[in-house]
VEXTOR-502925 format. One record per atom (N, C-alpha, C, O): residue in one letter; atom name; y negated, z, x. Coordinates in nm, 4 decimals, decimal comma. Layout:
BEGIN
{pt A CA {Y Z X}}
...
END
This chain:
BEGIN
{pt M N {-0,5654 -0,5073 -0,1538}}
{pt M CA {-0,4556 -0,4493 -0,2207}}
{pt M C {-0,3836 -0,5521 -0,3095}}
{pt M O {-0,4479 -0,6208 -0,3889}}
{pt T N {-0,2485 -0,5630 -0,2962}}
{pt T CA {-0,1862 -0,6550 -0,3828}}
{pt T C {-0,1104 -0,5806 -0,4862}}
{pt T O {-0,0947 -0,4586 -0,4807}}
{pt G N {-0,0633 -0,6569 -0,5814}}
{pt G CA {0,0137 -0,5937 -0,6946}}
{pt G C {-0,0815 -0,5304 -0,7980}}
{pt G O {-0,2012 -0,5573 -0,8085}}
{pt K N {-0,0118 -0,4424 -0,8730}}
{pt K CA {-0,0817 -0,3731 -0,9816}}
{pt K C {-0,1805 -0,2722 -0,9367}}
{pt K O {-0,1417 -0,1924 -0,8514}}
{pt P N {-0,3020 -0,2630 -0,9804}}
{pt P CA {-0,3926 -0,1544 -0,9351}}
{pt P C {-0,3429 -0,0189 -0,9788}}
{pt P O {-0,2763 -0,0027 -1,0811}}
{pt L N {-0,3781 0,0768 -0,8971}}
{pt L CA {-0,3423 0,2136 -0,9303}}
{pt L C {-0,4143 0,2623 -1,0540}}
{pt L O {-0,5373 0,2617 -1,0575}}
{pt Q N {-0,3422 0,3037 -1,1536}}
{pt Q CA {-0,3922 0,3655 -1,2692}}
{pt Q C {-0,3297 0,5049 -1,2620}}
{pt Q O {-0,2161 0,5273 -1,3038}}
{pt A N {-0,4101 0,5991 -1,2062}}
{pt A CA {-0,3518 0,7333 -1,1686}}
{pt A C {-0,3807 0,8494 -1,2626}}
{pt A O {-0,4871 0,8545 -1,3243}}
{pt A N {-0,2893 0,9398 -1,2735}}
{pt A CA {-0,3122 1,0684 -1,3348}}
{pt A C {-0,3258 1,1647 -1,2099}}
{pt A O {-0,2469 1,1661 -1,1154}}
{pt A N {-0,4316 1,2406 -1,2227}}
{pt A CA {-0,4595 1,3439 -1,1278}}
{pt A C {-0,4155 1,4775 -1,1848}}
{pt A O {-0,4611 1,5156 -1,2926}}
{pt Y N {-0,3287 1,5493 -1,1159}}
{pt Y CA {-0,2799 1,6748 -1,1649}}
{pt Y C {-0,2939 1,7810 -1,0652}}
{pt Y O {-0,2593 1,7615 -0,9487}}
{pt A N {-0,3481 1,9040 -1,1089}}
{pt A CA {-0,3636 2,0098 -1,0140}}
{pt A C {-0,3124 2,1341 -1,0903}}
{pt A O {-0,3314 2,1487 -1,2111}}
{pt R N {-0,2460 2,2234 -1,0119}}
{pt R CA {-0,1991 2,3500 -1,0589}}
{pt R C {-0,2245 2,4642 -0,9564}}
{pt R O {-0,2142 2,4447 -0,8353}}
{pt I N {-0,2562 2,5778 -1,0076}}
{pt I CA {-0,2692 2,7017 -0,9177}}
{pt I C {-0,1835 2,8062 -0,9876}}
{pt I O {-0,1940 2,8209 -1,1094}}
{pt S N {-0,1027 2,8762 -0,9186}}
{pt S CA {-0,0156 2,9788 -0,9776}}
{pt S C {-0,0922 3,1065 -1,0160}}
{pt S O {-0,0612 3,1695 -1,1171}}
{pt D N {-0,1932 3,1447 -0,9341}}
{pt D CA {-0,2527 3,2775 -0,9583}}
{pt D C {-0,4040 3,2612 -0,9395}}
{pt D O {-0,4499 3,2362 -0,8280}}
{pt D N {-0,4825 3,2754 -1,0488}}
{pt D CA {-0,6269 3,2787 -1,0374}}
{pt D C {-0,6787 3,4096 -1,1022}}
{pt D O {-0,7131 3,4091 -1,2204}}
{pt R N {-0,6842 3,5118 -1,0331}}
{pt R CA {-0,7262 3,6389 -1,0885}}
{pt R C {-0,8688 3,6399 -1,1391}}
{pt R O {-0,9018 3,7108 -1,2341}}
{pt Q N {-0,9529 3,5608 -1,0750}}
{pt Q CA {-1,0871 3,5669 -1,1215}}
{pt Q C {-1,1132 3,4638 -1,2384}}
{pt Q O {-1,2178 3,4708 -1,3029}}
{pt G N {-1,0256 3,3764 -1,2628}}
{pt G CA {-1,0361 3,2768 -1,3686}}
{pt G C {-1,1497 3,1743 -1,3441}}
{pt G O {-1,2101 3,1215 -1,4375}}
{pt E N {-1,1740 3,1505 -1,2219}}
{pt E CA {-1,2795 3,0540 -1,1871}}
{pt E C {-1,2361 2,9170 -1,1590}}
{pt E O {-1,3168 2,8257 -1,1416}}
{pt A N {-1,0983 2,9007 -1,1539}}
{pt A CA {-1,0384 2,7666 -1,1353}}
{pt A C {-1,0816 2,6920 -1,0038}}
{pt A O {-1,0748 2,5695 -0,9933}}
{pt L N {-1,1252 2,7731 -0,9072}}
{pt L CA {-1,1668 2,7095 -0,7870}}
{pt L C {-1,0594 2,6365 -0,7109}}
{pt L O {-1,0896 2,5368 -0,6453}}
{pt G N {-0,9383 2,6797 -0,7160}}
{pt G CA {-0,8302 2,6137 -0,6502}}
{pt G C {-0,7991 2,4821 -0,7078}}
{pt G O {-0,7803 2,3838 -0,6362}}
{pt V N {-0,7930 2,4784 -0,8460}}
{pt V CA {-0,7577 2,3498 -0,9087}}
{pt V C {-0,8840 2,2492 -0,8914}}
{pt V O {-0,8667 2,1275 -0,8849}}
{pt K N {-1,0023 2,3046 -0,8850}}
{pt K CA {-1,1162 2,2168 -0,8572}}
{pt K C {-1,1161 2,1550 -0,7202}}
{pt K O {-1,1549 2,0399 -0,7002}}
{pt R N {-1,0684 2,2404 -0,6208}}
{pt R CA {-1,0574 2,1824 -0,4859}}
{pt R C {-0,9434 2,0730 -0,4763}}
{pt R O {-0,9592 1,9675 -0,4147}}
{pt Q N {-0,8361 2,1050 -0,5377}}
{pt Q CA {-0,7172 2,0079 -0,5398}}
{pt Q C {-0,7789 1,8750 -0,6010}}
{pt Q O {-0,7732 1,7675 -0,5414}}
{pt M N {-0,8376 1,8917 -0,7234}}
{pt M CA {-0,8827 1,7710 -0,7940}}
{pt M C {-0,9817 1,6849 -0,7148}}
{pt M O {-0,9766 1,5624 -0,7256}}
{pt A N {-1,0657 1,7410 -0,6408}}
{pt A CA {-1,1614 1,6764 -0,5562}}
{pt A C {-1,0849 1,5947 -0,4534}}
{pt A O {-1,1164 1,4781 -0,4298}}
{pt D N {-0,9829 1,6571 -0,3913}}
{pt D CA {-0,9058 1,5824 -0,2874}}
{pt D C {-0,8216 1,4640 -0,3523}}
{pt D O {-0,8053 1,3574 -0,2929}}
{pt I N {-0,7750 1,4875 -0,4651}}
{pt I CA {-0,6943 1,3841 -0,5387}}
{pt I C {-0,7890 1,2646 -0,5718}}
{pt I O {-0,7567 1,1482 -0,5483}}
{pt R N {-0,9051 1,3000 -0,6267}}
{pt R CA {-0,9979 1,1871 -0,6669}}
{pt R C {-1,0287 1,1080 -0,5447}}
{pt R O {-1,0285 0,9851 -0,5514}}
{pt D N {-1,0559 1,1714 -0,4310}}
{pt D CA {-1,0879 1,1098 -0,3039}}
{pt D C {-0,9762 1,0157 -0,2561}}
{pt D O {-1,0018 0,9048 -0,2093}}
{pt L N {-0,8507 1,0638 -0,2695}}
{pt L CA {-0,7353 0,9823 -0,2212}}
{pt L C {-0,7267 0,8586 -0,3086}}
{pt L O {-0,7130 0,7480 -0,2564}}
{pt V N {-0,7348 0,8743 -0,4441}}
{pt V CA {-0,7214 0,7679 -0,5314}}
{pt V C {-0,8291 0,6601 -0,5063}}
{pt V O {-0,8003 0,5404 -0,5059}}
{pt A N {-0,9485 0,7043 -0,4863}}
{pt A CA {-1,0567 0,6120 -0,4556}}
{pt A C {-1,0380 0,5370 -0,3286}}
{pt A O {-1,0613 0,4163 -0,3224}}
{pt R N {-0,9926 0,6129 -0,2183}}
{pt R CA {-0,9610 0,5441 -0,0864}}
{pt R C {-0,8522 0,4416 -0,1052}}
{pt R O {-0,8504 0,3411 -0,0342}}
{pt R N {-0,7621 0,4629 -0,1976}}
{pt R CA {-0,6561 0,3674 -0,2139}}
{pt R C {-0,6832 0,2514 -0,3068}}
{pt R O {-0,5976 0,1669 -0,3328}}
{pt G N {-0,8098 0,2509 -0,3574}}
{pt G CA {-0,8535 0,1436 -0,4468}}
{pt G C {-0,8090 0,1593 -0,5880}}
{pt G O {-0,8054 0,0620 -0,6632}}
{pt G N {-0,7746 0,2800 -0,6265}}
{pt G CA {-0,7294 0,3061 -0,7674}}
{pt G C {-0,8305 0,3667 -0,8538}}
{pt G O {-0,9444 0,3863 -0,8113}}
{pt T N {-0,7942 0,3986 -0,9768}}
{pt T CA {-0,8782 0,4585 -1,0751}}
{pt T C {-0,8040 0,5763 -1,1375}}
{pt T O {-0,6916 0,5615 -1,1855}}
{pt V N {-0,8656 0,6893 -1,1365}}
{pt V CA {-0,8103 0,8137 -1,2110}}
{pt V C {-0,8470 0,7855 -1,3560}}
{pt V O {-0,9639 0,7740 -1,3927}}
{pt V N {-0,7377 0,7743 -1,4398}}
{pt V CA {-0,7543 0,7498 -1,5789}}
{pt V C {-0,7173 0,8745 -1,6601}}
{pt V O {-0,7392 0,8784 -1,7812}}
{pt L N {-0,6633 0,9725 -1,5960}}
{pt L CA {-0,6261 1,0983 -1,6635}}
{pt L C {-0,6366 1,2080 -1,5693}}
{pt L O {-0,5807 1,1972 -1,4602}}
{pt E N {-0,7031 1,3141 -1,5997}}
{pt E CA {-0,7088 1,4362 -1,5169}}
{pt E C {-0,6570 1,5564 -1,6013}}
{pt E O {-0,7025 1,5808 -1,7131}}
{pt Q N {-0,5597 1,6298 -1,5419}}
{pt Q CA {-0,5013 1,7423 -1,6020}}
{pt Q C {-0,4820 1,8526 -1,5104}}
{pt Q O {-0,4419 1,8322 -1,3958}}
{pt T N {-0,5092 1,9735 -1,5562}}
{pt T CA {-0,4791 2,0898 -1,4767}}
{pt T C {-0,4050 2,1996 -1,5534}}
{pt T O {-0,4087 2,2079 -1,6761}}
{pt D N {-0,3374 2,2837 -1,4737}}
{pt D CA {-0,2808 2,4008 -1,5322}}
{pt D C {-0,3186 2,5168 -1,4422}}
{pt D O {-0,2532 2,5422 -1,3410}}
{pt N N {-0,4155 2,5810 -1,4765}}
{pt N CA {-0,4735 2,6944 -1,3946}}
{pt N C {-0,4039 2,8246 -1,4256}}
{pt N O {-0,3741 2,8536 -1,5415}}
{pt D N {-0,3791 2,8991 -1,3289}}
{pt D CA {-0,3175 3,0387 -1,3414}}
{pt D C {-0,1762 3,0249 -1,4110}}
{pt D O {-0,1430 3,1000 -1,5026}}
{pt M N {-0,1020 2,9330 -1,3663}}
{pt M CA {0,0358 2,9086 -1,4172}}
{pt M C {0,1356 2,9217 -1,3115}}
{pt M O {0,1598 2,8250 -1,2392}}
{pt E N {0,1975 3,0374 -1,2961}}
{pt E CA {0,3026 3,0567 -1,2035}}
{pt E C {0,4241 2,9731 -1,2286}}
{pt E O {0,4686 2,9611 -1,3427}}
{pt A N {0,4817 2,9119 -1,1197}}
{pt A CA {0,5865 2,8258 -1,1382}}
{pt A C {0,7175 2,8878 -1,1924}}
{pt A O {0,7927 2,8245 -1,2665}}
{pt S N {0,7403 3,0113 -1,1530}}
{pt S CA {0,8728 3,0692 -1,1842}}
{pt S C {0,8768 3,1258 -1,3335}}
{pt S O {0,9827 3,1720 -1,3758}}
{pt T N {0,7744 3,1232 -1,4055}}
{pt T CA {0,7803 3,1853 -1,5447}}
{pt T C {0,8493 3,0937 -1,6422}}
{pt T O {0,8976 3,1402 -1,7454}}
{pt G N {0,8562 2,9575 -1,6119}}
{pt G CA {0,9181 2,8625 -1,7023}}
{pt G C {0,8379 2,8380 -1,8313}}
{pt G O {0,8873 2,7740 -1,9241}}
{pt K N {0,7129 2,8898 -1,8363}}
{pt K CA {0,6304 2,8565 -1,9510}}
{pt K C {0,5874 2,7140 -1,9536}}
{pt K O {0,5758 2,6516 -1,8481}}
{pt T N {0,5629 2,6585 -2,0716}}
{pt T CA {0,5215 2,5254 -2,0842}}
{pt T C {0,3795 2,5082 -2,0205}}
{pt T O {0,2895 2,5897 -2,0405}}
{pt R N {0,3660 2,4015 -1,9457}}
{pt R CA {0,2445 2,3696 -1,8821}}
{pt R C {0,1811 2,2482 -1,9657}}
{pt R O {0,2299 2,1356 -1,9560}}
{pt P N {0,0802 2,2723 -2,0412}}
{pt P CA {0,0227 2,1637 -2,1187}}
{pt P C {-0,0319 2,0456 -2,0367}}
{pt P O {-0,0140 1,9305 -2,0765}}
{pt G N {-0,0961 2,0714 -1,9263}}
{pt G CA {-0,1383 1,9598 -1,8336}}
{pt G C {-0,0245 1,8828 -1,7859}}
{pt G O {-0,0351 1,7602 -1,7866}}
{pt Y N {0,0854 1,9384 -1,7437}}
{pt Y CA {0,2028 1,8679 -1,6973}}
{pt Y C {0,2622 1,7913 -1,8051}}
{pt Y O {0,3050 1,6786 -1,7803}}
{pt A N {0,2699 1,8426 -1,9288}}
{pt A CA {0,3240 1,7722 -2,0462}}
{pt A C {0,2445 1,6504 -2,0757}}
{pt A O {0,3010 1,5467 -2,1105}}
{pt A N {0,1069 1,6591 -2,0626}}
{pt A CA {0,0211 1,5503 -2,0923}}
{pt A C {0,0390 1,4379 -1,9903}}
{pt A O {0,0346 1,3208 -2,0277}}
{pt V N {0,0590 1,4705 -1,8626}}
{pt V CA {0,0834 1,3696 -1,7620}}
{pt V C {0,2114 1,2989 -1,7792}}
{pt V O {0,2176 1,1767 -1,7658}}
{pt M N {0,3198 1,3754 -1,8101}}
{pt M CA {0,4463 1,3130 -1,8289}}
{pt M C {0,4469 1,2235 -1,9577}}
{pt M O {0,5138 1,1202 -1,9600}}
{pt A N {0,3787 1,2602 -2,0545}}
{pt A CA {0,3708 1,1821 -2,1853}}
{pt A C {0,2959 1,0526 -2,1459}}
{pt A O {0,3345 0,9444 -2,1903}}
{pt A N {0,1910 1,0619 -2,0644}}
{pt A CA {0,1153 0,9332 -2,0239}}
{pt A C {0,2145 0,8464 -1,9513}}
{pt A O {0,2137 0,7251 -1,9721}}
{pt V N {0,2994 0,9007 -1,8678}}
{pt V CA {0,3965 0,8137 -1,7976}}
{pt V C {0,4902 0,7476 -1,8907}}
{pt V O {0,5205 0,6294 -1,8743}}
{pt E N {0,5384 0,8197 -1,9894}}
{pt E CA {0,6262 0,7622 -2,0963}}
{pt E C {0,5614 0,6553 -2,1756}}
{pt E O {0,6251 0,5599 -2,2203}}
{pt R N {0,4313 0,6722 -2,1932}}
{pt R CA {0,3579 0,5691 -2,2697}}
{pt R C {0,3205 0,4458 -2,1824}}
{pt R O {0,2828 0,3418 -2,2365}}
{pt G N {0,3307 0,4572 -2,0511}}
{pt G CA {0,2907 0,3538 -1,9592}}
{pt G C {0,1391 0,3432 -1,9393}}
{pt G O {0,0865 0,2390 -1,9004}}
{pt D N {0,0690 0,4583 -1,9683}}
{pt D CA {-0,0742 0,4631 -1,9483}}
{pt D C {-0,1098 0,4708 -1,8011}}
{pt D O {-0,2184 0,4297 -1,7601}}
{pt I N {-0,0177 0,5238 -1,7218}}
{pt I CA {-0,0462 0,5386 -1,5754}}
{pt I C {0,0763 0,4806 -1,4986}}
{pt I O {0,1861 0,4639 -1,5518}}
{pt N N {0,0481 0,4519 -1,3707}}
{pt N CA {0,1562 0,4003 -1,2851}}
{pt N C {0,1700 0,4843 -1,1658}}
{pt N O {0,2527 0,4503 -1,0813}}
{pt V N {0,0959 0,5949 -1,1475}}
{pt V CA {0,1092 0,6840 -1,0349}}
{pt V C {0,0608 0,8254 -1,0788}}
{pt V O {-0,0327 0,8410 -1,1573}}
{pt I N {0,1277 0,9219 -1,0255}}
{pt I CA {0,0794 1,0605 -1,0451}}
{pt I C {0,0355 1,1128 -0,9085}}
{pt I O {0,1148 1,1087 -0,8145}}
{pt C N {-0,0873 1,1617 -0,8938}}
{pt C CA {-0,1392 1,2055 -0,7663}}
{pt C C {-0,1496 1,3592 -0,7766}}
{pt C O {-0,2000 1,4098 -0,8769}}
{pt V N {-0,1044 1,4321 -0,6779}}
{pt V CA {-0,1043 1,5756 -0,6754}}
{pt V C {-0,1404 1,6147 -0,5302}}
{pt V O {-0,1164 1,5390 -0,4361}}
{pt W N {-0,1959 1,7291 -0,5162}}
{pt W CA {-0,2342 1,7823 -0,3782}}
{pt W C {-0,1015 1,8091 -0,2966}}
{pt W O {-0,0976 1,7860 -0,1758}}
{pt Q N {0,0029 1,8566 -0,3636}}
{pt Q CA {0,1292 1,8807 -0,3031}}
{pt Q C {0,2365 1,8716 -0,4111}}
{pt Q O {0,2092 1,9159 -0,5227}}
{pt T N {0,3522 1,8196 -0,3881}}
{pt T CA {0,4461 1,8029 -0,4924}}
{pt T C {0,4976 1,9299 -0,5539}}
{pt T O {0,5482 1,9297 -0,6661}}
{pt S N {0,4847 2,0415 -0,4789}}
{pt S CA {0,5199 2,1725 -0,5341}}
{pt S C {0,4256 2,2117 -0,6491}}
{pt S O {0,4594 2,3019 -0,7257}}
{pt R N {0,3111 2,1486 -0,6639}}
{pt R CA {0,2158 2,1718 -0,7651}}
{pt R C {0,2627 2,1002 -0,8965}}
{pt R O {0,2264 2,1403 -1,0071}}
{pt L N {0,3411 1,9975 -0,8796}}
{pt L CA {0,3846 1,9149 -0,9947}}
{pt L C {0,5285 1,9646 -1,0448}}
{pt L O {0,5464 1,9985 -1,1618}}
{pt W N {0,6241 1,9665 -0,9534}}
{pt W CA {0,7538 1,9991 -0,9914}}
{pt W C {0,7936 2,1439 -0,9402}}
{pt W O {0,7793 2,1793 -0,8232}}
{pt R N {0,8432 2,2204 -1,0373}}
{pt R CA {0,8731 2,3630 -1,0024}}
{pt R C {1,0229 2,3912 -0,9520}}
{pt R O {1,0537 2,4922 -0,8888}}
{pt N N {1,1127 2,2880 -0,9882}}
{pt N CA {1,2475 2,3153 -0,9516}}
{pt N C {1,3142 2,1695 -0,9418}}
{pt N O {1,2559 2,0664 -0,9752}}
{pt R N {1,4416 2,1757 -0,8925}}
{pt R CA {1,5220 2,0550 -0,8851}}
{pt R C {1,5368 1,9784 -1,0064}}
{pt R O {1,5272 1,8556 -1,0049}}
{pt R N {1,5605 2,0465 -1,1148}}
{pt R CA {1,5865 1,9788 -1,2463}}
{pt R C {1,4558 1,9036 -1,2858}}
{pt R O {1,4662 1,7866 -1,3228}}
{pt E N {1,3368 1,9616 -1,2803}}
{pt E CA {1,2138 1,8971 -1,3114}}
{pt E C {1,1966 1,7784 -1,2285}}
{pt E O {1,1636 1,6716 -1,2802}}
{pt R N {1,2174 1,7905 -1,0998}}
{pt R CA {1,2033 1,6902 -0,9970}}
{pt R C {1,2876 1,5713 -1,0310}}
{pt R O {1,2417 1,4571 -1,0282}}
{pt A N {1,4207 1,6012 -1,0656}}
{pt A CA {1,5112 1,4904 -1,0983}}
{pt A C {1,4730 1,4185 -1,2244}}
{pt A O {1,4809 1,2958 -1,2307}}
{pt E N {1,4304 1,4944 -1,3280}}
{pt E CA {1,3855 1,4333 -1,4485}}
{pt E C {1,2620 1,3448 -1,4285}}
{pt E O {1,2496 1,2354 -1,4836}}
{pt G N {1,1714 1,3994 -1,3459}}
{pt G CA {1,0495 1,3219 -1,3172}}
{pt G C {1,0781 1,1901 -1,2328}}
{pt G O {1,0190 1,0851 -1,2581}}
{pt I N {1,1630 1,2004 -1,1408}}
{pt I CA {1,1966 1,0810 -1,0651}}
{pt I C {1,2669 0,9778 -1,1539}}
{pt I O {1,2355 0,8588 -1,1504}}
{pt E N {1,3585 1,0245 -1,2301}}
{pt E CA {1,4226 0,9329 -1,3341}}
{pt E C {1,3221 0,8585 -1,4244}}
{pt E O {1,3286 0,7373 -1,4445}}
{pt L N {1,2322 0,9370 -1,4753}}
{pt L CA {1,1287 0,8797 -1,5607}}
{pt L C {1,0400 0,7801 -1,4874}}
{pt L O {1,0071 0,6742 -1,5410}}
{pt L N {1,0027 0,8127 -1,3694}}
{pt L CA {0,9061 0,7256 -1,2923}}
{pt L C {0,9893 0,6073 -1,2389}}
{pt L O {0,9356 0,5194 -1,1716}}
END
């Protein structure tokens, strides 16, 4: 691998966890860790927002922590199971792309 090594934030979110067991975010996180390892990177930050529906507009602490790490330069890539888990709408996506 050439260039800067991957310093990744792993972020997982599930909208609805009725049992409160966080099984969905755990599965997502395992897949993300595997991907980063296969790409020769290091997960330096792991954040989850469990049982957080996208349409509510509530603050997501895990998402906020990831974006703060981007702003500080602590990470150079955000890894998610699917981009819909990270960005909930076009405005968030545009802000994230601009920041990255």
